[in-house]
N, C-alpha and C positions, 0 to 999 in steps of 0.2 A: 061194805066190807072190801078194805085195800085189799089191791094187790104191792107186795113191799117185797124190793130189790133188797137183800141181805147178803152183803157179800163178806170173805175175808175172816172167817172167826179166829183167825190162824195170823194175826198181824204180829211180827218182833218187833220191838222198841228198842232197834241197836241191839248189837249180843253180848256188850256188858255193860249194856245199861248207859245212867250217866255218867260212869266213872270214866270213861271217855268216849265219846256219843260218837256214834257212826258218820260219816259222811256219805253219802252218798253222789257218786260225780253225775255232774248238772242237774242234780234235785238240792233240796231243802235237808235238814237233817232231820231226819227219822225219828221226831218226838212224838206225843201224842197231841200235841194241841194241832201239829201238822200235818199227822195221820186225821184227824176230824175234819181241818180242814179241805185238803183233799179229795176227802170220803161225800162230803156236803157239799164243795163246790164245785168240784171237776167229774166226779166218776157218776153222780146221777145216784146215788141208792140212797136207799134210808136207813139200814142199820148195816153195825160194822162192829166185829170183835176185835178186842187188842189181850194177846194169851200173855204180857208179862205184867197184867193189872196187879199180881201179887205184890210185886216191888214195892217197897218204900218211894221210892223217890218218882215213879207213876203216878203212885196213888197221893204223890205231895202232890204234885202237877195238877193231878185233876182236883182236887183241895183248893186250888188255887184260883182254877175256872170257877167251879163254883162261890167262891168268897167273890171275884169279880160279877159278879153276874151272868156270866156267859156261858154257864149250863147248872143244868138241875137233874135232883133223882124223879123218875119216873114214879107213881103212885103202885104201878104194876112191874118193877123192876127197870132195870135201864137210864142210863143217863141220858138226857137231852144234848145235843148241841147241835147250834142253827138245826139243817135238815136231817141229822141225821142223829141215829139213836146209839148210842157205846153202851155193848155190852161185855161186863168186866170178868174175864178170864185167866187161866192159868196153864199153862203146857206143862206137866210132868216126866220126867224118867221114870217108869219102872223098871225093873231089874231084882223081881224076888226068887226065892229058891223053885219058882211053879214055872219061870220065864225060862224057855232056850236062848234069846238075845233079850237086851232092852228095847223097851217099849214106849210110844209116846201119846201120850192121852190129853183130852182138851176137860176143865173142869170148869164151866160157867156158873156165877153166882149173882142174884136177883140184885142187892144191894151195895155199898160201898164200905158199910159197917160187917156185911158180911165176909167181904174177899179181908178183911182186915181182919175178922177172928180165922179166917184160913191160912193167911201168912200168918200169925200168930202160932199155929198149933205146924205149921212146913217148918221156922224155924229150928222144930224138935228133931225134922226129920231132915232136914238141908244139911248142907256144910257151909253154903254162900248163898241166901233169897235173894240178894241181888243179881246174883247170873239168870239168863235163859235159862228154860230146857232145862234144868240141875235136874242131878239123882237124885231120886227121893228115896228112902231106907224107912221100909217098910212093907208089908203084901197089896197086890193089886186091892183087893176086895177092902181091906183095914181102908184107902182111900176112898175108895167109891162110898163107903160106909159116912165118911167122912161127907161127903161131899153132897150125901143126901142128907145128913144131920143139918147143914145149915143150907139147906133145901134150894142143891146146886141141881149144875146138868154134867153130865158125864158122858162122852165119846170119845172112843177110842182114835186116834190121828191118824190121817193118810195112812190108812191099815195094809196097802201092799208095798209100799217102799220097802225094799231090801233092804236097809238100816232101818233100824230103827222106831218099827211098826208091829203091829198084831200077826198077822201071818206073815211079813218078811222076813222076822228073825225070832220073832216072839214065841210061837209057840209051833209044836207038831203040824196038827190038824185043825183043831176047835179054839176058839178065842174061850171057852169053856174050861180048857184047860188052865188058864188065868185070871176070868173073871167070874165075879155074878150075871149072870145074862140077864136077869132080871133086872137089873140095876142100871143097866147100858141106854142111854136116851135117844141115840143116832150112829150115826156111822160114817166117819169122814171118808170119801174116797183118796181123797191124791190128785193126784196129776195125771199120773200113770194109766187109769181106771177111770171105766163108765160105767152106768146103773147096768147094762148090757152085760159087762163083762164081772162086776162083782151078784148079779144075781145067779153066776152058774151055780154060787155058793148056798146049800137049803140053810145053813141058819143065819144068812142073813136076811132073808127074805120075813123077818121078824120087826125089821130095823128103817125106821127113815135115814133115806140117806143125802146126804148133806155133800153139796161141791165145793170145797173151798179150796183156797191155794197158802202155802208157807211162806208170808211176805215180807221182804227183807227190804221191802224199796217205793217210796212211794208209785213209783210208773207200774208197780206188781198188784195195788188195790186193784178189786175186782177182776181179776183175770181170769176167777171161777166165781158162781156165787147160785143164789137163785130166788124165785120171785116165788113169795110167800103168801098165802090169802088169810087176813088176821086185822082185825076192829083196828090198831093201831100200830105201832111198831115200838114192843116191850119187852121184857123177859118171860112175863106169864102167856103168853100171846105167841113168841117163838115155842116156850116150850109146847102147850097147846096142840101147835101145830106139827112138831117133832109127832107126838103121839094121838094125832090126827080129831081132838078133841071138835066138839062144836062146829063143825065145817073147816076149821081151821087148819090147813095143810101146805105143803110143800107145792106147788104148782107147776115149778118147769127147774128143772136145773140146768144151767149153763156152763159150759169149763171148756178147756182145748181139748180136742182131737186126743187123745191118750197117746197117739205116737211121737205129740210134741213133749210127751213128759221124758225126762231127762233115764228111768227104769225103764222102757217098753221093754226095749228088747234085750236079752241077754246078748252079753259086750265082754273084751277085754279089756280091762281099765288103761292098759299100758299102749295097746295100738288101736284102739276102739275098731276092731274085726268083729261083727257080729258072729257067734257061735252057739252051737246046741246047748239048749238047756244041760245045765248040772256038768257041764265039760270043766275038767280038771286041768289043766294047759292047754293054752291059746297054741293051735297048730303054725298059726303064722309067726309068731314073736317065743314062745315058748312058756310065757309068761303065768304065775297062775293064781294073778289078780282075777278074776272071771268076777263081775258082776251078773247074776241073775237076772233076767228078766220079769214086770208083772206079769205081761203076759202069759210067760211061760209058767209060773209059778200059778196062777191060777188055773190054768186047764190043770195042775198038778192035784188041785185041791176040788175040779167040778166034781160035783154030786148032785145037781137038780138037774131032772127032766124038762121038767117045769116050773114058772116063778108062778106063786101061791098068793102074791096081789098085784095091785094093776100100781103102776110105776107113774111121776108124771114125766113129760116127755126129756129126756136128755138132749139139749141143742148147744154145735158144736162152736164156739167161736173162738177167736184167736186176735190175742191185744195187739191195737195197734203196729207197736213196735214189733211186732214181730215181720212186719211186711219190710220188706228189704226197699232201702230209698224212703224209707220215710221217714226223716232225722226230726229233730227237735223242734227247728224252726216251722216244718212245715204243721208237725201236732199241734204246735201253739195253734197256726190259722184253722184247722179244725176247729179245735176246741172254743176261738174267739167267735166262730161263725154257727158254730150249733152247741155251746154252752158244755156238751160232755162226752166224754169217750163211748159212753155204752149208745149215744145218739147215734153217733156217725156208725157204729160197728152193726146196729140193726137196724135204724130208719131210715135215714140219709141217703134219698135216691141218687141214683149215678147224675142225672141232670145234678142236681144241688150242688154235689160231690166235685163235676168237675166247675164248678165256680170257681172253685177254692184252690185244686189240686191239679196235674198233667192227667189227661184223657186215661192214661196207660194205669197211672195209680189210683184211679175215682174206679177202674173196672177189677184191678184187685183188689179193694176193698167190700166191691158185689161179688167177687168170687170167691172170697174169705166167710162171706158170709153165707151164700152160700153153698160150702164146702166144696170148689171145684179147684182149690188150688192143690199143686202136688207137694208131698212132706217127705221129708228126710227123716225116717224113725230114729227116734231118741234112745239113747241107754249108756250105760254105764258111767252116771252121771254127768252126761252133755245130754243137753235139750235137743228134742228136732226140731226141725227149720222150716222155711218156707221153702221148696225149689224156685228160685230165679228163674223167667223167663227171658225168651230170648227177644 
């Protein structure tokens, strides 16, 4: 039985796909091939999900990789590229009559043929299938039924984000207001929450939690991920792990400290002052643009006194790019020495790090691993940050 690292079911291949490829400063274009290379060669993970795989341009690039012999489909679902398995996904925005506001969901399919069928169906439900996270015209349950008809996986995305999520603005109290709970395969926590926070809501006890980030650049890949016990990295094995079949399961969740998320605290989006939950007008600047925080929203929804299932440990990690004074050249030196960012974050010893970087930076990496760095909490769309030491 393998311990597989699965990261980022939530990677966008550019906001307007291949019509105007998105350039990332200091990085390569965010294409499917570059995502797969980054995941396989630099991140040290074995599974990655791309949620723009419904787009014809992404499907065409994947077909070219298969034709070139650089990738191949697995018998149990997924596409193998070098050391990483790709899961073919789609992020969709739902806003039916049962929703208070728009909700993002993730849909994954075992084969290229299945997601092509899904894409064909989506063309009757969307205005522009080539764009990322587009509005779907239909009910949430109708979408769930279609995903299951095509043997797919259905997961509500970043469920606590103030915008476009299940508990953010999608429902009043319960996901049952919108979804068929029996057709949900897992819950994506998002950056501003962790297992302990989410388990305060009793209806979530039925589901496996996945920790993934909404990655819009190569550097953000594996900002959050999970370790999964499975026989091999494949779609079927991942589905089994979500439902804990035959001893498959998620064994660890890795994610940023929720305080580093963009929406952890309730903040005035104009002056960025922290304010009480459900404040209508900022007492500092008078703005009415208040963004309620994830921490406060969960407190409002809390109804569970005990957790009814055993959860894997949720281990905090901070991507190296968050460390002050760790620039691109130093990052590359670390990769040259340790091969993957995962190894640097979790395994390299202080002595090994000091061979490559200054002592102060090496110590900061160890402190980050142990959760001993001071954090300035994020909110109002602004990420939290690591406090710089003197």
